[in-house]
C-alpha positions as CSV (number, residue, x, y, z in Angstrom):
1,M,0.2,-0.1,0.0
2,K,1.5,3.3,-1.0
3,T,2.0,6.2,1.5
4,N,1.1,8.8,-0.9
5,N,-2.2,7.0,-2.0
6,V,-3.4,6.3,1.8
7,L,-2.4,9.7,2.9
8,K,-4.3,11.8,-0.1
9,K,-7.3,9.6,0.1
10,S,-7.7,10.4,4.0
11,L,-7.0,14.1,3.1
12,L,-9.8,14.2,0.5
13,S,-12.1,12.1,2.9
14,S,-11.3,14.8,5.7
15,V,-12.3,17.7,3.6
16,L,-15.4,16.2,2.3
17,F,-16.3,15.1,6.0
18,I,-15.5,18.6,7.0
19,I,-18.1,19.9,4.4
20,L,-20.6,17.4,5.4
21,V,-20.5,18.2,8.9
22,V,-20.9,22.0,8.5
23,I,-24.0,21.3,6.4
24,V,-25.4,19.3,9.3
25,F,-24.4,21.7,11.9
26,Y,-26.2,24.3,10.0
27,F,-29.5,22.7,10.0
28,I,-29.0,21.7,13.7
29,F,-28.6,25.1,14.9
30,K,-31.0,26.6,12.4
31,D,-33.7,25.0,14.8
32,L,-31.5,24.8,18.0
33,A,-29.8,27.8,19.7
34,F,-26.3,27.0,20.7
35,K,-26.8,29.1,23.8
36,D,-29.5,26.6,24.7
37,I,-27.0,24.0,24.7
38,L,-24.6,25.9,26.5
39,F,-27.0,26.6,29.2
40,L,-28.1,23.0,29.5
41,I,-24.2,21.9,29.8
42,R,-23.8,24.6,32.5
43,K,-26.7,23.2,34.5
44,A,-25.6,19.4,33.7
45,N,-23.6,17.2,36.3
46,K,-20.2,17.2,34.6
47,F,-19.3,14.0,36.3
48,Y,-21.6,12.0,33.9
49,L,-20.4,14.0,30.8
50,L,-16.8,13.5,31.9
51,L,-17.6,9.8,32.4
52,G,-18.8,9.8,29.0
53,V,-15.5,11.0,27.6
54,L,-13.5,8.5,29.6
55,V,-15.9,5.9,28.0
56,M,-14.8,6.8,24.7
57,F,-11.3,6.6,25.5
58,S,-11.8,3.2,26.8
59,Y,-13.4,2.1,23.4
60,N,-10.0,2.9,21.7
61,I,-7.9,1.2,24.5
62,L,-10.2,-1.8,24.4
63,E,-9.7,-1.9,20.5
64,A,-6.0,-1.8,20.9
65,L,-6.2,-4.7,23.6
66,N,-7.9,-6.8,20.9
67,L,-5.3,-5.9,18.4
68,K,-2.5,-6.7,20.8
69,I,-4.3,-10.3,21.7
70,I,-4.5,-11.2,17.9
71,L,-1.1,-10.1,17.0
72,T,0.5,-11.9,19.9
73,S,-1.5,-15.0,19.2
74,L,0.3,-14.9,15.6
75,G,3.9,-14.7,17.2
76,D,4.4,-11.0,17.1
77,K,5.4,-8.9,19.9
78,P,3.5,-5.4,19.4
79,R,4.1,-2.7,21.9
80,F,0.5,-1.4,23.4
81,I,0.9,2.0,22.3
82,N,1.6,0.9,18.7
83,C,-1.8,-1.1,18.9
84,Y,-3.3,1.9,20.5
85,K,-1.9,3.9,17.2
86,Y,-3.7,1.2,14.7
87,A,-6.8,1.5,16.9
88,I,-6.9,5.4,16.7
89,G,-5.9,5.4,13.0
90,S,-8.7,2.9,12.4
91,F,-11.3,4.7,14.2
92,F,-10.4,8.2,12.6
93,T,-10.3,7.2,9.4
94,A,-13.5,4.8,9.5
95,S,-15.2,7.9,10.9
96,I,-14.5,10.1,7.9
97,T,-15.0,7.5,5.1
98,P,-18.3,6.2,3.7
99,S,-19.5,2.9,5.4
100,S,-16.2,3.3,7.5
101,S,-14.4,1.8,4.5
102,G,-10.9,3.6,5.2
103,G,-10.5,2.3,8.8
104,D,-8.9,-1.2,8.1
105,P,-6.5,0.3,5.2
106,M,-5.3,2.8,7.3
107,A,-4.6,0.5,10.1
108,L,-2.8,-1.8,7.7
109,Y,-0.7,1.0,6.6
110,L,0.4,1.8,10.0
111,M,1.1,-1.9,10.8
112,S,3.2,-2.0,7.4
113,K,5.2,1.2,8.6
114,D,6.1,-0.8,11.8
115,K,7.2,-3.7,9.8
116,L,4.5,-6.2,10.8
117,P,4.1,-8.8,8.2
118,V,1.2,-8.0,6.0
119,S,-0.3,-11.5,6.2
120,H,-0.4,-11.2,10.2
121,S,-1.7,-7.7,9.8
122,A,-4.7,-8.6,7.4
123,I,-5.8,-11.8,9.6
124,T,-5.5,-9.5,12.7
125,L,-8.0,-7.0,11.1
126,L,-10.1,-9.7,9.7
127,T,-10.6,-11.5,12.7
128,K,-11.4,-8.2,14.8
129,L,-13.8,-7.4,12.1
130,L,-15.5,-11.0,12.3
131,V,-15.9,-10.5,16.2
132,Y,-17.0,-7.2,15.9
133,Q,-19.6,-8.0,13.4
134,T,-20.8,-11.2,15.4
135,V,-21.4,-9.1,18.7
136,I,-23.1,-6.1,17.1
137,I,-25.3,-8.3,15.1
138,I,-26.3,-10.4,18.1
139,L,-27.1,-7.1,20.2
140,A,-29.0,-5.2,17.7
141,T,-31.2,-8.3,16.6
142,T,-31.9,-8.9,20.1
143,S,-32.8,-5.4,20.8
144,F,-34.8,-5.2,17.5
145,I,-36.9,-8.2,18.4
146,I,-37.4,-6.7,22.1
147,S,-38.4,-3.1,20.9
148,F,-40.1,-4.0,17.6
149,K,-43.5,-2.5,18.0
150,Q,-42.4,0.6,19.8
151,I,-39.4,1.1,17.2
152,V,-41.9,0.9,14.2
153,A,-44.4,3.5,16.1
154,L,-41.6,5.9,16.9
155,L,-39.8,5.9,13.4
156,G,-42.9,6.1,11.2
157,N,-41.6,5.9,7.6
158,M,-38.1,6.0,8.7
159,K,-38.5,2.4,10.1
160,F,-37.6,1.4,6.5
161,L,-34.1,2.7,7.4
162,V,-33.8,0.3,10.3
163,F,-34.9,-2.6,8.2
164,L,-32.5,-1.7,5.4
165,G,-29.5,-1.0,8.1
166,L,-30.5,-4.3,9.9
167,T,-30.6,-6.2,6.6
168,L,-27.3,-5.2,5.5
169,N,-25.7,-6.0,8.5
170,I,-27.1,-9.5,8.8
171,L,-26.3,-10.1,4.9
172,V,-22.6,-9.2,5.9
173,F,-22.9,-11.2,8.9
174,T,-24.1,-14.2,7.0
175,L,-21.1,-14.1,4.3
176,Y,-18.9,-14.0,7.2
177,F,-20.5,-17.0,8.8
178,L,-20.4,-18.8,5.6
179,A,-16.6,-18.1,5.1
180,I,-16.0,-19.5,8.9
181,F,-18.2,-22.8,8.4
182,F,-19.1,-23.2,4.9
183,K,-16.6,-21.9,2.7
184,Q,-17.4,-24.1,-0.1
185,I,-21.0,-23.0,-0.2
186,L,-19.7,-19.3,-0.5
187,I,-17.6,-20.4,-3.4
188,Y,-20.3,-22.0,-4.9
189,L,-22.3,-18.8,-4.7
190,V,-19.7,-17.1,-6.1
191,E,-19.6,-19.0,-9.1
192,I,-23.3,-18.7,-9.7
193,L,-22.9,-15.0,-9.4
194,C,-20.0,-15.0,-12.1
195,K,-22.0,-17.3,-14.3
196,L,-24.7,-14.6,-14.1
197,L,-22.5,-11.6,-14.6
198,K,-21.1,-13.5,-17.8
199,K,-24.5,-13.9,-19.4
200,L,-24.8,-10.1,-18.7
201,H,-21.5,-9.6,-20.5
202,Y,-19.6,-8.2,-17.8
203,K,-16.2,-7.9,-18.9
204,K,-14.3,-8.1,-15.6
205,T,-16.0,-11.4,-14.1
206,E,-12.8,-13.2,-13.9
207,A,-11.1,-10.5,-12.0
208,L,-14.1,-10.1,-9.6
209,R,-14.1,-14.0,-9.1
210,E,-10.4,-14.0,-8.1
211,K,-10.9,-11.1,-5.9
212,I,-13.9,-12.6,-4.0
213,N,-12.1,-16.0,-3.8
214,L,-8.8,-14.5,-2.4
215,Q,-11.1,-12.5,0.2
216,V,-12.8,-15.7,1.1
217,E,-9.5,-17.5,1.8
218,E,-8.5,-14.6,4.0
219,Y,-11.6,-14.7,5.9
220,S,-11.2,-18.4,6.2
221,R,-7.6,-18.2,7.6
222,A,-8.8,-15.6,10.1
223,A,-11.7,-17.8,11.2
224,N,-9.1,-20.9,11.5
225,I,-7.6,-18.8,14.2
226,L,-10.6,-18.3,16.2
227,K,-11.6,-21.9,15.6
228,T,-8.1,-23.2,16.8
229,N,-7.4,-20.9,19.5
230,K,-10.6,-20.8,21.7
231,Q,-8.9,-18.7,24.5
232,I,-8.3,-16.0,21.9
233,F,-11.8,-16.1,20.6
234,I,-13.3,-15.8,24.1
235,K,-11.1,-12.9,25.0
236,T,-11.7,-10.9,21.9
237,I,-15.6,-11.7,22.0
238,L,-15.6,-10.5,25.8
239,T,-13.3,-7.5,25.1
240,T,-15.5,-6.5,22.0
241,L,-18.8,-7.0,24.1
242,I,-17.6,-4.6,26.8
243,Q,-16.3,-2.1,24.3
244,I,-19.6,-1.9,22.3
245,I,-21.7,-1.9,25.6
246,L,-19.7,0.8,27.2
247,S,-19.9,2.9,23.9
248,F,-23.8,2.5,24.0
249,T,-24.2,3.6,27.5
250,I,-23.0,7.3,26.6
251,P,-26.7,8.6,25.8
252,Y,-27.7,7.2,29.2
253,L,-24.8,9.0,30.9
254,V,-26.1,12.3,29.0
255,Y,-29.7,11.4,30.5
256,L,-28.1,11.1,33.9
257,A,-26.1,14.5,33.3
258,F,-29.6,16.3,33.1
259,N,-30.7,14.8,36.2
260,L,-33.5,12.8,34.7
261,E,-34.7,9.2,35.8
262,G,-37.2,6.7,35.2
263,A,-35.5,5.1,32.0
264,S,-33.3,1.9,32.7
265,L,-29.8,1.5,31.2
266,F,-30.9,-1.5,29.3
267,K,-33.5,0.5,27.5
268,F,-30.6,3.0,26.4
269,I,-28.3,0.2,25.3
270,T,-31.0,-1.7,23.2
271,T,-32.0,1.9,21.6
272,Q,-28.5,2.6,20.9
273,A,-27.8,-0.7,19.4
274,I,-30.8,-0.3,17.0
275,L,-29.6,3.2,16.0
276,Y,-26.1,1.9,15.2
277,V,-27.0,-0.9,13.0
278,S,-29.5,1.7,11.3
279,V,-27.0,3.8,10.1
280,S,-23.6,2.0,10.2
281,A,-23.8,0.4,6.6
282,L,-25.0,3.4,4.8
283,P,-22.7,5.3,2.5
284,F,-22.2,8.5,4.5
285,P,-19.1,9.2,6.3
286,G,-19.6,8.6,9.9
287,A,-23.3,8.5,9.3
288,V,-23.4,12.2,9.6
289,G,-26.6,13.6,9.5
290,I,-28.5,10.2,9.3
291,S,-27.6,9.4,12.8
292,E,-28.6,12.7,14.1
293,A,-32.0,12.3,12.3
294,V,-32.6,8.8,13.7
295,F,-31.7,9.8,17.3
296,M,-34.4,12.5,17.5
297,K,-36.9,9.8,16.6
298,L,-35.7,7.0,18.6
299,Y,-35.0,8.9,21.6
300,K,-38.0,11.2,21.7
301,T,-39.7,9.3,24.5
302,L,-36.7,9.1,26.6
303,F,-35.8,12.7,26.7
304,N,-37.9,15.7,27.2
305,P,-38.8,17.5,24.0
306,T,-37.4,20.7,25.1
307,I,-34.0,19.1,25.6
308,L,-34.0,16.4,22.9
309,G,-32.2,18.5,20.4
310,S,-29.4,19.5,23.0
311,A,-29.4,15.9,24.2
312,M,-28.7,14.7,20.8
313,F,-25.8,17.2,20.0
314,I,-24.1,16.4,23.3
315,T,-24.5,12.8,22.8
316,R,-22.8,12.9,19.3
317,F,-20.3,15.3,20.2
318,I,-19.1,12.9,23.1
319,N,-19.3,9.5,21.1
320,F,-18.2,10.8,17.7
321,Y,-17.2,14.4,16.8
322,L,-14.9,14.9,19.6
323,F,-13.1,11.7,19.2
324,V,-12.7,12.2,15.3
325,I,-10.9,15.6,16.5
326,I,-9.0,13.7,19.3
327,T,-7.9,10.6,17.2
328,G,-6.9,13.0,14.1
329,I,-4.8,14.9,16.1
330,L,-3.2,11.9,17.8
331,L,-3.0,10.2,14.4
332,A,-1.1,13.0,13.2
333,I,1.1,13.1,16.1
334,F,2.0,9.4,15.7
335,I,2.7,9.9,12.1
336,T,4.9,12.9,12.4
337,H,6.8,11.2,15.3
338,D,7.4,8.0,13.2
339,N,8.6,10.1,10.2
340,F,11.0,12.1,12.6
341,K,12.4,8.7,13.9
342,K,12.8,7.3,10.3
343,T,14.6,10.6,9.2
344,K,16.6,10.6,12.2
């Protein structure tokens, strides 16, 4: 992976992301006075807001821990600080690219700069992805089943967004599941797809077949690590479960910061799981704009209407915008430091 390509794409994505954020913030503050948000923040219990920030720091720390666990199982000896670098690089780039598509390439690039074997890096990222997707689908599907009637009533026509997001995520999970346990079935399905494309006179059918089969082999190798190293599988599952649940508690911490009561933590976690799965697969950088709109729908029975907009802004600022800024700065520091060491 060439340095210039990775950095140029990241820079372009950053510019597009900033433009999108400016547009979204314009529409937010058109109907929501910034002074009202500042007033509520001054009145809020700062302990819970600070706890929300610490939770987001723990999100990237747990991500780094998972990377270290998997890389160590492959025989590498990465420093934890380097694994943290890969985690924040992945978080930042995933946040500013459509469907989080830039996260793993950036992490792969950073790993290659630290002289980690490309095969080990790719397998590590695929293994992490398999575990993350498994945990998030189980949480989101369970939450959706529990809250189905209420979700449909709250979202109105936007309920189709939830159905689409859940369907896309389940489809991805199914492909991963086939790659893990039924590789031959997946290869057979690829052959059917390629035959169909040939009949439609698609010129790059063979190249597509090779690319997909190669990807299937990589997924299969990553899956074998989990199947043959059950301790690694259990550790990464538990770490990922804690990581995701902690991040889903942030709206509840904002709720407590406003001195509200009556709604359970469980309710907030299931609601946030549904929100996440609704928007994560959509081709928008960081799901900017979509996440805010779905939040306003899903949380309108949990927050008072007079503070709903402010609660949405504060939640998104803590669990997304603030950490895009922080991880972007840290990533720049890491890259500058690495380049300085190399030059020296």
